[in-house]
Structures are given as structure tokens and as C-alpha cells.
C-alpha positions as CSV (number, residue, x, y, z in Angstrom):
1,M,-35.0,-67.3,33.6
2,R,-37.2,-70.8,34.6
3,C,-35.3,-73.9,35.3
4,D,-36.8,-77.3,36.3
5,L,-34.3,-77.7,39.5
6,H,-35.2,-81.4,39.3
7,V,-35.8,-83.8,36.4
8,H,-34.4,-86.9,35.9
9,S,-33.2,-88.9,32.4
10,V,-32.4,-93.7,31.8
11,A,-29.0,-92.6,33.3
12,S,-30.3,-92.7,37.0
13,G,-30.1,-96.1,36.7
14,M,-31.7,-98.9,38.5
15,C,-34.7,-98.4,40.2
16,S,-34.5,-99.5,44.3
17,T,-37.1,-101.4,44.5
18,P,-36.9,-104.8,46.1
19,V,-36.6,-107.9,42.7
20,L,-37.5,-105.3,40.4
21,N,-34.2,-103.7,40.8
22,R,-32.9,-106.2,38.5
23,I,-34.8,-105.8,35.6
24,C,-36.7,-101.6,35.6
25,R,-35.1,-98.4,35.4
26,E,-35.4,-95.7,37.7
27,S,-36.5,-93.8,35.1
28,Y,-36.8,-94.2,30.5
29,N,-36.3,-90.4,29.6
30,D,-34.7,-90.1,27.0
31,A,-32.0,-87.2,27.0
32,T,-32.8,-85.2,24.5
33,E,-36.3,-85.7,24.8
34,V,-36.8,-84.0,28.2
35,Y,-34.3,-80.9,26.6
36,N,-36.9,-80.4,24.3
37,R,-40.0,-80.6,26.7
38,L,-38.4,-78.5,28.9
39,K,-37.3,-75.9,26.3
40,K,-41.2,-76.1,24.8
41,L,-42.3,-75.8,28.2
42,G,-40.3,-72.4,28.7
43,M,-37.2,-73.3,30.6
44,A,-35.0,-70.6,29.9
45,I,-31.9,-73.3,31.0
46,V,-31.9,-76.7,31.5
47,T,-30.4,-79.2,33.7
48,V,-30.5,-82.9,34.9
49,T,-30.3,-84.3,37.9
50,D,-30.1,-87.9,37.2
51,H,-29.2,-90.2,40.8
52,D,-25.2,-90.6,41.3
53,S,-25.1,-89.8,37.8
54,I,-24.1,-87.3,34.7
55,D,-23.8,-89.5,31.7
56,A,-27.1,-87.7,30.5
57,A,-24.3,-85.0,30.0
58,E,-22.5,-86.6,27.6
59,V,-25.9,-85.8,25.2
60,L,-26.9,-82.4,26.4
61,R,-23.8,-80.4,26.5
62,K,-23.8,-79.8,22.7
63,Y,-26.4,-77.4,24.2
64,P,-25.3,-73.2,25.5
65,D,-28.1,-73.7,28.0
66,F,-27.3,-76.9,29.1
67,F,-25.2,-77.0,32.9
68,L,-24.5,-80.2,34.9
69,S,-26.5,-81.3,37.7
70,E,-26.8,-84.6,39.9
71,E,-28.9,-85.7,42.3
72,V,-26.7,-86.8,45.3
73,T,-27.6,-90.2,47.8
74,V,-25.9,-88.5,50.5
75,R,-25.7,-90.7,54.5
76,M,-26.0,-88.8,56.9
77,P,-23.5,-88.6,60.5
78,T,-26.9,-90.3,61.9
79,G,-26.7,-93.1,59.4
80,T,-29.8,-92.0,58.0
81,E,-30.2,-91.5,54.0
82,V,-30.8,-88.3,51.8
83,H,-30.6,-87.1,48.6
84,I,-28.8,-83.6,48.3
85,G,-29.4,-81.7,45.0
86,V,-26.1,-80.4,43.6
87,Y,-26.4,-77.7,41.0
88,D,-23.6,-76.1,37.6
89,I,-21.0,-78.8,39.0
90,R,-18.0,-79.4,36.7
91,E,-17.2,-83.4,36.1
92,R,-14.6,-83.1,38.4
93,D,-16.9,-82.0,40.4
94,H,-18.7,-85.0,40.3
95,G,-15.8,-87.4,41.0
96,E,-15.2,-86.1,44.7
97,I,-18.7,-86.1,44.9
98,Q,-19.1,-89.4,44.8
99,R,-16.2,-90.3,47.1
100,R,-18.3,-88.3,49.7
101,R,-21.2,-89.1,49.4
102,N,-21.2,-91.8,52.0
103,D,-20.0,-88.7,54.5
104,F,-22.2,-85.8,55.0
105,I,-19.1,-83.7,56.5
106,S,-17.0,-84.5,53.9
107,L,-19.2,-83.6,51.6
108,V,-19.8,-80.2,52.7
109,M,-16.7,-79.0,53.3
110,Y,-16.6,-79.9,49.9
111,L,-19.6,-78.5,47.9
112,S,-18.8,-75.1,50.8
113,E,-15.3,-74.7,49.0
114,R,-16.1,-75.5,45.7
115,K,-18.8,-72.2,46.2
116,L,-21.8,-75.5,44.9
117,F,-25.6,-74.2,45.2
118,F,-27.3,-77.2,47.0
119,S,-30.4,-78.8,48.7
120,V,-32.3,-81.4,50.5
121,N,-35.1,-82.9,48.6
122,H,-38.3,-84.5,49.0
123,V,-37.7,-83.5,53.1
124,F,-40.9,-85.0,53.9
125,S,-40.1,-87.9,52.0
126,G,-40.3,-91.6,53.4
127,L,-38.4,-92.3,50.0
128,T,-34.4,-92.4,51.2
129,G,-36.1,-94.5,54.5
130,R,-35.8,-94.0,58.0
131,R,-35.6,-89.7,59.2
132,D,-33.6,-89.1,62.6
133,E,-34.2,-86.3,64.7
134,H,-30.9,-84.8,63.8
135,D,-30.8,-85.0,60.2
136,F,-33.2,-81.1,60.5
137,D,-30.1,-80.0,62.5
138,W,-27.5,-80.4,59.1
139,F,-29.9,-79.8,57.4
140,A,-30.4,-76.1,59.6
141,A,-27.2,-75.8,60.2
142,Y,-25.5,-76.6,56.9
143,V,-27.4,-77.0,53.8
144,P,-29.0,-72.9,51.5
145,A,-31.3,-75.0,50.0
146,L,-34.8,-77.4,50.8
147,E,-36.8,-78.6,47.9
148,A,-40.0,-76.4,48.9
149,R,-42.5,-77.7,46.1
150,N,-41.3,-81.1,44.4
151,G,-44.0,-82.1,40.9
152,Q,-44.3,-85.9,42.8
153,M,-44.8,-85.4,46.3
154,C,-48.1,-83.8,47.9
155,A,-49.4,-80.6,48.8
156,K,-49.4,-80.6,52.8
157,A,-45.3,-81.7,52.5
158,N,-43.9,-79.6,49.6
159,S,-46.9,-76.9,52.1
160,D,-44.4,-78.0,54.9
161,A,-41.4,-78.1,53.1
162,A,-41.9,-74.4,51.8
163,N,-42.7,-73.5,56.1
164,L,-39.5,-75.5,57.1
165,A,-37.4,-73.8,54.1
166,A,-38.4,-70.3,56.1
167,R,-38.8,-71.3,59.5
168,F,-34.9,-71.9,58.7
169,G,-33.9,-69.3,56.6
170,K,-33.3,-71.3,53.4
171,V,-33.3,-70.3,50.5
172,A,-36.8,-72.3,48.1
173,I,-36.7,-74.4,45.1
174,A,-39.0,-76.7,43.0
175,G,-38.4,-78.7,40.7
176,S,-40.3,-81.6,39.1
177,D,-38.6,-84.6,39.8
178,S,-40.7,-86.9,37.3
179,H,-38.5,-90.2,35.9
180,A,-41.6,-89.8,33.1
181,I,-42.2,-87.6,30.2
182,A,-45.1,-86.3,30.9
183,G,-44.3,-84.2,33.9
184,V,-41.4,-82.5,33.7
185,G,-41.5,-79.0,33.8
186,L,-44.5,-78.7,35.2
187,T,-42.7,-77.9,38.0
188,H,-39.7,-75.4,38.4
189,T,-37.9,-72.3,40.1
190,E,-37.7,-68.8,39.0
191,V,-35.7,-66.3,39.1
192,P,-37.0,-63.1,37.8
193,G,-34.8,-60.8,35.9
194,A,-32.1,-63.9,35.3
195,R,-30.3,-64.1,32.3
196,T,-27.6,-66.2,33.1
197,V,-26.7,-70.1,34.9
198,D,-24.9,-67.4,37.6
199,E,-27.2,-65.0,37.6
200,F,-29.6,-67.5,38.4
201,F,-27.9,-68.8,41.4
202,A,-27.0,-65.7,42.2
203,G,-30.5,-64.5,42.6
204,L,-31.9,-67.5,44.7
205,V,-29.5,-67.0,47.0
206,Q,-30.5,-63.1,46.8
207,G,-33.8,-64.3,48.1
208,R,-35.5,-63.5,44.5
209,G,-36.4,-67.2,43.7
210,R,-40.1,-67.9,43.6
211,I,-41.2,-71.5,43.4
212,H,-44.6,-72.8,41.1
213,G,-46.8,-75.6,39.3
214,A,-48.3,-78.5,40.4
215,H,-47.8,-80.9,42.9
216,G,-48.3,-84.5,42.7
217,G,-51.5,-86.7,43.5
218,Y,-51.6,-90.4,44.1
219,T,-53.1,-90.3,40.3
220,K,-50.4,-88.9,38.4
221,L,-47.7,-91.3,40.3
222,T,-50.2,-94.4,39.5
223,A,-49.7,-93.0,36.1
224,D,-46.1,-92.3,36.1
225,V,-45.4,-95.9,36.8
226,F,-47.3,-97.6,34.3
227,S,-45.5,-95.2,31.8
228,I,-42.2,-96.6,33.1
229,V,-43.9,-100.1,33.3
230,N,-44.9,-99.6,29.2
231,S,-41.2,-98.5,29.1
232,L,-39.5,-101.8,30.8
233,L,-41.8,-103.9,29.1
234,H,-40.6,-102.2,25.1
235,E,-36.5,-102.3,26.4
236,K,-36.8,-106.3,27.7
237,P,-39.7,-107.9,26.1
238,W,-39.3,-111.1,28.2
239,T,-41.1,-109.1,31.0
240,L,-44.4,-109.6,28.6
241,A,-44.4,-112.7,31.2
242,I,-45.4,-111.3,34.0
243,S,-47.3,-108.2,32.0
244,P,-50.3,-109.4,34.2
245,L,-48.5,-108.3,38.0
246,A,-49.3,-104.7,36.9
247,V,-52.9,-104.7,37.8
248,L,-50.9,-104.2,40.8
249,V,-49.1,-100.8,40.5
250,P,-51.9,-98.9,41.8
251,F,-52.1,-100.7,44.7
252,F,-48.5,-100.5,44.8
253,T,-48.9,-96.2,44.5
254,A,-51.5,-96.0,47.0
255,G,-49.2,-98.4,49.9
256,H,-46.6,-96.2,48.9
257,W,-48.8,-92.6,48.9
258,L,-50.0,-93.4,52.5
259,N,-46.5,-94.0,53.6
260,E,-45.7,-90.4,52.2
261,I,-48.6,-89.2,54.0
262,R,-47.9,-90.7,57.6
263,F,-44.3,-90.3,56.3
264,C,-45.2,-86.4,56.2
265,R,-47.3,-85.6,58.8
266,K,-45.1,-87.7,61.8
267,W,-42.0,-85.1,61.1
268,S,-44.5,-82.5,60.5
269,A,-46.0,-82.7,63.9
270,I,-42.1,-83.8,65.8
271,L,-40.6,-80.2,64.1
272,D,-43.7,-78.5,65.1
273,D,-42.7,-79.6,69.0
274,S,-39.7,-79.5,68.5
275,G,-39.2,-76.1,67.4
276,K,-36.3,-76.0,66.0
277,R,-34.5,-72.4,64.8
278,T,-31.8,-72.4,62.2
279,R,-28.0,-72.3,63.6
280,Q,-27.3,-72.3,59.5
281,L,-23.7,-70.5,59.6
282,W,-22.5,-69.0,55.8
283,D,-23.8,-67.9,53.1
284,V,-23.7,-69.3,49.6
285,A,-22.1,-67.5,47.2
286,P,-22.0,-68.7,42.9
287,R,-19.7,-70.6,42.1
288,A,-15.6,-69.7,43.1
289,D,-15.1,-70.1,38.8
290,N,-16.1,-66.7,38.4
291,L,-15.8,-64.9,41.4
292,I,-12.5,-63.4,43.1
293,P,-12.2,-63.4,47.8
294,K,-13.9,-60.3,48.5
295,D,-17.5,-61.6,46.7
296,F,-17.2,-64.6,49.2
297,S,-19.1,-63.3,52.4
298,F,-18.6,-65.8,55.2
299,G,-19.9,-64.8,58.5
300,I,-17.7,-66.8,59.8
301,P,-13.8,-68.8,58.5
302,L,-16.1,-72.3,57.8
303,A,-13.3,-74.2,59.5
304,S,-13.2,-72.2,62.9
305,S,-16.8,-72.5,62.7
306,L,-17.2,-75.8,62.0
307,G,-15.7,-76.8,65.5
308,P,-12.1,-79.3,65.2
309,S,-14.5,-82.5,63.8
310,L,-16.0,-81.4,61.2
311,G,-13.0,-78.8,61.0
312,S,-11.1,-80.9,59.9
313,S,-13.2,-83.6,57.7
314,A,-11.1,-85.1,54.9
């Protein structure tokens, strides 16, 4: 069973680039078109991970092989931001996740209580801003999975992420992270023998997952940005007046790509020097809705393992 675990649609909202965030969306992918492309490329189950949004579900909930997920912008205890993919949620989970997303500790408490599978995405990307070395301590201790292949990241960043996942004892997952339709489904996660969404995530936790597909590249990134610009021009015809600025796109993406390479090299070197090892405190089981208490395999009770300051967070 295959699934692209990192996909965006028009429901991801406005882009984060200053000035452009007033007029340009993160993605112009139509949710139905995303679904059809994923099925054409052999994905047995389908999800969409929009930024802090589940609006795509309104279109896709009619498909029996669709399950609800989102990519959450989370504030770490260090003050930095990361993107965390949370999978196979219910609509009621979305509201609670959004309420807690500015408090990593509170969010982790909720996700662990609900037995929701989650991952840190593009761990060696500077997309969300600065990183702190202590962020990786939190990842090692409290996050069950790392995105080990992202279809927008360079091969080295993905290789380093896969190595970090192995070093921390984390589940490795993969997704296209495609904001343009051309890249959707080209990077994915496979769990051989799984037949349902629950079996898919159970297989990941059991270490049976496999990551497949394309890495990112400068040419691919530039083509995606041109695709987004083209969609912007069609959605807002008045932006044709500034369309000559599109000639700057290759320079913009080159700067971004070089910064991503620098960011990856910097943090890979820091982690290699620090010799960090896993401090994971629990195993993530399949979702609580479908399990009974005996299925929960905590080596240490979560509240006691987190200590007074963590275990008592709301």
C-alpha cells in the first residue's frame, strides 16, 4: 500500500513570502485533481496535508480511500517554528490541534493521548526560519517519525534526514510536499501488505515502511514557482501588470536553493559533532479509536516520564 504523505492544495492558504502573501497562494492545486493524480500514480490511499487547514476534506470526504491529515505550524519551546504532519485525524482533532499549535508540549500531550501518528517534516530545511540545537532534543524525545524523503528537498538533505531518523530510532516517511500538480505523488511511502489506513500506520510503527521517489532540485523548484505564478495570473488578471517581474523567479529560487543547502550543511555538521542519541520515551500505536487498552505499549507512563512541568501541561 502506497501513500504520498505530504501534499498541498489550494486550501493551504496564502504564501509566507513577504508582500506576495497578500496576493499569492501557497498552492493552486485543486483537491479533486490532486486525488485523481495520486490514484493514477498508484497511491492506494490518499490524504492532503494543507497548512493548518482541513478544508480540502469538503471535496474529498466522499472517497472511501481518503483520510484526513494536516501540516501544522508549531512553535517549539525554544521559540522556533517547525512543520509537523499529523495523520488520520478527525475533524474534532483539528480544532484542538490548532488551539495547541503554539505550545509544542501541549500539542504532543494531546497527540499522544489520541494516539495520532505525527512527524517532523523537512527537518533540514530553513523554510520555517531559524533552528535551535535543543529542537533536536525535543524531536529525539517526543516525535515518533521524521520525514526522511521530501520531494522538494535536495538529495543530501533527505539523506541526512534518513540518517537522523535511523540514529534517533524514528519511523522514516516520505512525501512529495508538492505545491504544484506536476510533483504530486512522485515521492511516497509504502507499507507492503497493508490493506487499510490503520494497517498502513501500524506497519510504519512496526518498521515495515519503505520510502520511494524523487528528491527535489533547483530546476524542479523553479518550474513549480513558475506554475504558481501562472495560476496567480489566471486567478487575479490585474497581476499581469507586474508579470515582467517573473523574470526574477530563477534568481529568487537560486537564492532559496543555496540557502537550503547552507542550512542543511550547517545543522548536519552540528549534529554530527554533538553526537546526539535517541531519548524516545514511548511507542506510538495505531489510532485510539480502533484499539483497546491492552494494545497501548508504553514503556513508561507518559505523564510520569515527562515530569511535572511537561505532564501537567494543558
